[in-house]
N, C-alpha and C positions, 0 to 999 in steps of 0.2 A: 502494499501500499504505499500510498505517499508519503514522505516525511515533510517536517515544517522547514522554513529554509533556515541554514546555517547560522549561527554568530547569536545573534539577542535570543534571549527567553523569550519563551511562547507566551501569550498572555494566558492560557487556559491551564499553565501549569499546575496550577492552584484549585480549579473548577473541579469538584466532584467528578469521580470517575464514570459517572453516572445516575438515572434515576434509581434508585435503592431497591431492587428485589425484595417484596411485603417479605415480611421476619428475617429477611438477613442477617442479622447481626444477632437474633438469635442461634440460627445459624452457624452464623460464624464459631460464638461461644460453644456450638454445644461439639461442634468439630473439634474446636483446641482442647473442649473437655475431653473427649474421645482419645485427642492425643496425649493426653496427662495418665487417661485410666493405661493403655497401651503401657507407659514407661511404668507404672506403677506397677502392674502385672508381671510385666518382665522381670522387674526388680526381685518381687517376691517368690516367682517362682523360679527364677534364675539363682536367687540366694538358695532355694531350696533343694534344686540340681545338683549345686556346686560342693553343698555341706554333705551331701548324701553321697557322692561318688566321686566327685573333683573332674566332672565330664568337659565344662565348662571352658575349663580353663583361662577361666578371669576372676579375680578379686574380689569385684566390683559388680557383678553381671547386670545388665548386660554391657557396662563398659568394660573396657579394660581399663581398670584404673585402682586405687586402695583409699579406702579412705585413710584423711591425712587432713581434717583440720589445720588451715594455717592463713597466716599473710604473708605481704612478701612488699620489698620496693615496689613491685609493680602495683599495689593496690592502692592508691593515692591518684595514681595517673589513669588507671581501668574505670575507677569512677569517677573520675573527670572527664572523661571520654565518653563516656556512658550518657552523663549529665548533659554535656555539650551538645553533643547529637540529639539528647533529646529534645533540649531548650531550643537548638538553632538550626541542625538538619534540616528540618522540612522544611522551612522560609529560603534558607541558604540556599536549597535545590532547587526551590523553586525562581529562585530570580536569579541566580549566578550566573553569569554568561557560560555556554557551553562547555570552551574550551578552558574555563577556570573550575568549572565545576568537577570535569572529568581530571584534573589535577589535585583538587580540594578532596574527589572523592578517595582518588590513592591515597594522599597523606593522612588521610581521617581513618581510612581502613590500616595502614601499615601502624597508626599511634594506638589504637585496639588490640592489633596483634601481636605489638611489641609489648603493650602494656598487659596483657593477659599473661604473656610467657614470663613476664619479671616480678610474677605474683610468686613464682619460684625459686626468684633470684636470678643472675645472669648466667652464671655455672652451671646450675640445675636444669635451669628454665631454654636456658641459649646452645651454648657453646659445648655440652657435653651430652645433647639429645642423639648429636649423630654422630657418637663416637664410642658407643656401647657395644657389647660381643656381637650384637644381631644385625650391626648396620653398614652403612661402604666404604666409610673410612677405614675400616678396620684394613681393609685391604688394600688401600692404595700403592702400598710395596710391591704388591704381586702384577701389576701394571706399570711396572718396569719398562718392555718392551710389549707395547699395547696390541701389535701384530698377533705377536704368538698369544698373549692371553686374550684377544678374541678367537681365535683358532682351536684353543684349549677350553673354552668357556664351557660348554655345557659337560667337558669330560668331569666338573665338578660339583654341579646341582643337586643330582642326587645324595642322600649318607650313605655312607657307605667305602666310597674310593675315600683314600688317601686325601686331602686337604679340600674336603668339600667345604663350599662357600656360604658364610654365612645365613640366615635367614631371608634379609631384603636381598640380599644380593642375590640370592639363587632364585627368589621371588620373583626377581623384575630382568627384563630383558638387560644387557649392556651399555644399554645410554644412558640408565640411571647411573649408572656408579662411574664411567667414565665421565659424566658431567664435573663427579668431583674430583675425580683424578686432573683433569684438566683445571679445574679451579687450584690445584696444588700447584702443578704446574707450572702458572703463569703465579706463582708466589703467594696464592690468597688460601692457603693449607689449611687445615684445622678444623675443628667443631664451631668456631665462633663464624668465620666467613664463611661454613656452608649452614651453618643456621642463616643468618642474615641474607644470603640469597635465595633460600627458599621463602625466606617470610616476604622480601622484596618483590620475587615472582610471582608468590602467593598472592600477594594486594592488587597486583596489578592484575590479577582476575576482573575485581572488580569492575576497571575502568573497559576491563573487554566487553562485558557482561551491558553495562551502559552503551556504550557503540554498536553493538546488534541490537539492544531492545528499541534505540533511536532509529535504526537504517528499517527494522521490520513494522516499529507497532509505531512508530514516532516518538517526539519528544518531550511531549506531557506523561508520559506513564514511565519513561527511563526517567526522571524526573522524579518520579513520585517512589521510583523503585530505591532510588540512592542512599537513602538514609537506612533502607532496611539491607542493601548490600555491605553496606560497614560496618553495620553494630550485628552482625550475623553472628550467632552460635557457633559456629563449625571454627570459628579464628580461632579456637581453643586449641585446637591440632592444627591449625596453618604453621602456628609458631612452635609444631614438634615435631614434626615429622616431614619427610622429602614429598610430600602427596600432595602438599600447599603450592609446591614447583612443579607440579605434574598436572594439577589445575589450572595455573596460571597458562600454561604451554597451551594443554585443550582446549580452553576460553580464548587466547588471540585463535585460531585456526577458524573456530565458531566467528568470530566477529570479522574477521576478515573475508570470511565465506559469504556473509550475512552483509557487507559492505561489495562484494561483487554482485549479486545475485541480487542487488535490489538496486545497481548503477551509482548507488553514492559514492564510490570510489572514483579519485579521478582517473586510475587505472585499474578497471575489472579487470584486467585477464593477468596482473601483475598480483592483482591483492589476491585471483585464486591459485594462482602457481604459490605464492606465499601461505596461504589455507592449508594446500595439499601437502606443502615442505612442512609443515607446523603437525600436521596429522599423524605425517610419516615417524617423527621425530616422537611424537604424542604415542605412540603402539609400539618403540622402541625405548618408553621409559615404565610403561606399565602392559603387560600383556591385556588386562583385563579394560582399558580406556580404547580397544578397538569399538569399542560399543558408544562412544561420542562419536560414531558413525551416524546413529539414531538421528542424533542432535544436528549434526550435519544435515542429515536427510530432511528433518523436518522446515530447516534453512530454505532449500529451495524447494518446495512444497507452497510454505508460507511465501516466497518471492516468487514463485509462480515461473520459475526459468532455470532452463539444464545449462544454460551458454556457460556458466562457470565451469562445467564439467569436465570438459578437456585439460583446461590449465591445472584444472585442481590435481586431478587424477596425473598429471605428469610430472607436478612439484610432490605426490606422494609415492611417487617410483624413487624418491630420488635418496631418500635414507634406508629404507628397504635395498636396492642394490647398493649402496655402499657397504653396510654391513654384510650383506652375505658374499660379495666378492671380499671383503675384509676376511669370510671364514666363518660366521657365524649363521646358523638356521636359526632360524625365530619361531619355525614349526618345530623341529627337534627340540628347544628349550623350551616352548611350552608345555609340549607333551612328558619332557622329560620333569619336568616343575607341579604337571597335577601329581607323578610321581612322588615328588617332595612335598608338596603337600599334605599327601594320606598318610607321609612315614611319622610327621610331624603332627601337632594338635590338630591340624585338618582330619585327621584322621579318626580324633577321638570325641572330638565337639558332636554333637548332637544334634544333625538338619532339622531333626523336629523342633529341637526351641529355640536355631539361629534364623531357622526361615520368616519366624515372626519377630522374635529379639531384634533381629537387625534393623528392621521396623523402626524398633524402637530407639535404638543409636540414631536410625538416620531422623526420627522425630528429636533429638534434642539436639543433634547437630544443626538440623534446619531452624526449628522454633515455633511458638505456637504460632506468631501471627504466618509462618509460609503452611501449617497446617490448614489456619481458616483460609486462607489465600488460593488454598490446591484446590478446599472445596468449593469456592466460584470459579474457580479452574474450569473442574470440571461440570458445573452447570453450565456453563459457556459452550463445551466442545460440541456437542452435539450441532448446535447453530452455524458452529465455525465449519465444521465439517461439510455440511450442506452448500456453506457459501463455498470451500473450494474443492466441491466435488466437481466430476469430469462436465465438460460443456461448459466452464466457464469461462471468458475469454477474458478477465478481469479478475484480480480478485476482491470482492465484495465482503471479507470478511471485516468485522470492526478491529477497533485496535487492541477491545480487552478481548476479541478471540482471538486474536495472532501474539497475545501473551499467554492464554490459557492454552495455546495449542504448544508452544516452544516449551514451557514448562511442565506439561503431559507428556513431552517427548522427551526429557528428559528423565522425570517419573518411569517411564515405559525402562527407558536405559538401566535404570536403579534395578527395577524388579528382573531386569532376565539376568544380572549380575547375582540378585538374591536367589533368585530361582537355579543358578545353577549350580550350587552350591559351593564355591570356590572363594565364597564370601561369606565362611562363618565365624562372628564375631570382627571386631577391629573396623567395623565399617563407619564407624563415627570418623577417622582417618582414612580409610582406604576410599569413601567415597565421596570423598572432596568433590574431586573431578562433577560428579551429577548433581549432587547438592545446592552445586553453585548457584546451578540456572532453575534450579528449584525456590531460590528465593525472589524472584522478580514476582511470584503470584501473590507475595503480600502487598504490591501495587493495583491489585484490584479489590482489594478492601476500600469502606470509605474513608473519606478524608479527615472526618470528624473522629475517627478514632484513631488515626495513629499515633500519636504519642503513646497513648495505651498501649497500643502492639509493640511500638519499639522499647519501652520498657521491660515488657516481658520477655522480648527476645535478650536485652541486655542484662535480666533476672537470672535467666539461665545458665548465662556465657559464666556470671560471676559467681553464681552458685556454684557450678561444676568446678570450678581453677579453685575455688577457695574451701574448699571441701574434700576434693578429691586429687591424688597425685594419679596423672594421665600417664597412659604407658605411649612409649614410643616419644 
């Protein structure tokens, strides 16, 4: 659909999304209450199962966390960021010139992520997160000869042969590890630089989502989504793992494709090529992120354009070709990962609990405002599908319907990951690249309740980080 002109803020930015549906607020609160109930049941049932046989392999189900009430140097900053976004976020998002809004949203997101991480202190919260026995930085010295390491990478995935990789190295294609090898080679070695890299790239995902929303659904809803993207509960895990970095790379792939497909990029073909290149990188950061293709497909459907497909595919072939020529076989690595997964906790954790317990983790990561927004997205989906159905010459879906389909595509990708059985636990961390695209659902909520929903988002993150010691 057509987007507003670039530059000055649109006058409709603070207007309601539209006439509210009868009983809409009550249904929103019911959806949020259902999310709370899901989390409570997951905690109670999970505690019983874990105490009975330890099969969940987590200390505070459904999260990979331990009970550890504490405060830290990041506590005042986190509270200050939350209060500032609550007080000024919606107004600034409505009237700030677009480019400044993007920079401001990135800066605010970084402030939120860093302050949450620093509740655990610099060393414990940032610098040592990626240096534990399971993490990428433990194997930097084994990549002194990168071509040789890539050729022999699959030899060390399963448990058994000498020198098998740590859990996270074995669980991902080598692109993830090579990122930190590269940082080390340019003089940015160690856990502190690795943590900052993940946080900065992860925070940039907020900008990518805003750009994609503006291209696909217009500036008004992008502006409404901005405070919710900044004050997301999943920032708790963006500051503690490499998955925030993965989410940022994947988000920019989607954003560039949105610009190419809607023709809002100055050079659509170059944007599509860049999108494909980043999608290739994404697939070599994490096997499961091939499901980002579901969101990319939704972008093409919403834009009703296949023109970006050829340059996108050309770009998407670059990274796979490079790794294959270097000696790493992605498919072989994936099949060996499945074997490794069931050798470890994945073979013990019960699917019957985690297939729904994972959704409780996602609820905590996305927040109650997102849950309520997803209810509204689901209610708009039938009309959106009719508007985009066969025979329509141009897109007639409303801005709200476009947002609805985009977030539901992310929800579908998340559901496929869940049903695969390869995401049992730790999904509050692993699913960040999908949860990031659920957050715009909150833009569908009525404007008069924005600050209340933002407060609920902030409360979830602050409670988790102050009451629990989160893993990874």
